[in-house]
N, C-alpha and C positions, 0 to 999 in steps of 0.2 A: 338389843335394838330390833330385832324381828318381831319380839313379841309386842313391842310398843306400837310398831307399824300395823300389826294385825288388829290391835286394840282400836287404833285410831280409823282403820278401815271399818271396823265393826260399828264404832259410834257414828260415823258418816253414814252408814247404810241405815241404821235405826233412825237417824234423824230424817234422812229422805223419805224413808216408809211412813214415819209418823206425819211428814208434811203432805204426803200423798193421801194418806187416811183422812186427814183434816180437810183437805180439799174436796174429796169425794163425798163427805157428809155435810159439808156446808150448806146453809140455808140457800146460798146462792147459786149453787151447782145444781145442774139439771141432769147430771149423768151419775148414776148410782155407783158405789164402790165395785169394783171387779168388772166394769162395764167395758168390753171389748168391741161391742157392736151396736147397731142402731136399736136393736130390740131392747136395749137396757137404757133407753132414755127415759128420765123421770119427767112426766108432763107437769106443767105449771097449772096452778088453779087454786082457787080458794080452799077446795077439800084436801089438796095435797100439800100445798105450802106449809111449812112448819111441821111436818109430819116426822115422826121416827120411822125410818125406812128399813124394811126387812127385804132382802134380795132373795129370789128363789133361783138357784142355779145348781146344776149338778145333782137334781134330786134332794135338795137339802134347803133350809132356811138359813140365811146368814144375816146377822147373827142368829143363833138357835133361841136365845132368851134376850129378851129386852126388858129394861127397867125404866119405867116412866112415872110421871106425876099424873093425879087424876085430871081428867079434861084433855090429855093429850091424845093426838091423832096418830094411828099407826098405819103405814101404807105398806102393802106387800106388792112387790114389783117382780112380775115373771121375766127372768133374764135367760131363760133357756134358750140355746141357740138352734134346737131342733124345732122346725115348724110344726105346729099342732101338738106340742108337748105342754098340755094345760095341767094346772095344779088348782087346789083350793086351799083357802085358809079357814078351817071349820073348827069352831070351840067346842072342846070335848063335852061341855056342860051346856051346849046349845045357845049361848049368848049371841053369836054370829055365825054366818055361813056365807062365804064370798060367792059361791058358785064357781063355775070354771074361770080360771085366770089365763087367758091365752098369752103366748110369748109377746112381750112388749106392753101388756095391759097392766092395770093396777086395781087393787081394792083397798079402801081406805074405811076405818071405823074409829070411833072416838069411844075412849075409855074413862067414864065418869065415876065408877066404883072401884075402891080399893080391893086388892085381893090378888091372887095369882091365878091366871088363866091359861090353861094348858090348850094347845091346839094341834091340829094334824091336817094332812092332805087327804082328802076323801079317795081319790083314785090310788094313792101312794101311802097307805097308813103308816108305813115305816118313816115317813118325814114328820117329825114332831118339832114342836117349838113351845115356847111360853112367853106370856106378857105379865110382867110383875108391875102392878099399879100401886103406888104409895100414896 
């Protein structure tokens, strides 16, 4: 009986976490996943709406890799809680460079060509990610 109860609790927890993840990435949501403060509010507007969102938090890109279709926009949102902790989204092959993204700010670019595009943060080169465009 104890194993059954543990399994039920685990299934409920997974369901709850899945519902939270869906709500966080819904096109209707203005708060990015993992947002605990006002610095993580995704602004609304024609450049951002419908974007695939990459959250920058804890010196990392979340998710580190995104898979999108051609013509899709990707928006990087700096959710660092430390004031002044800026990052960039800079393509390794020079397709784009965001410049510094301050906490609470965003950078958006559209991907029209298929391929895998690796990127990094200029001030923190250990921060890496990839956009896979199909």
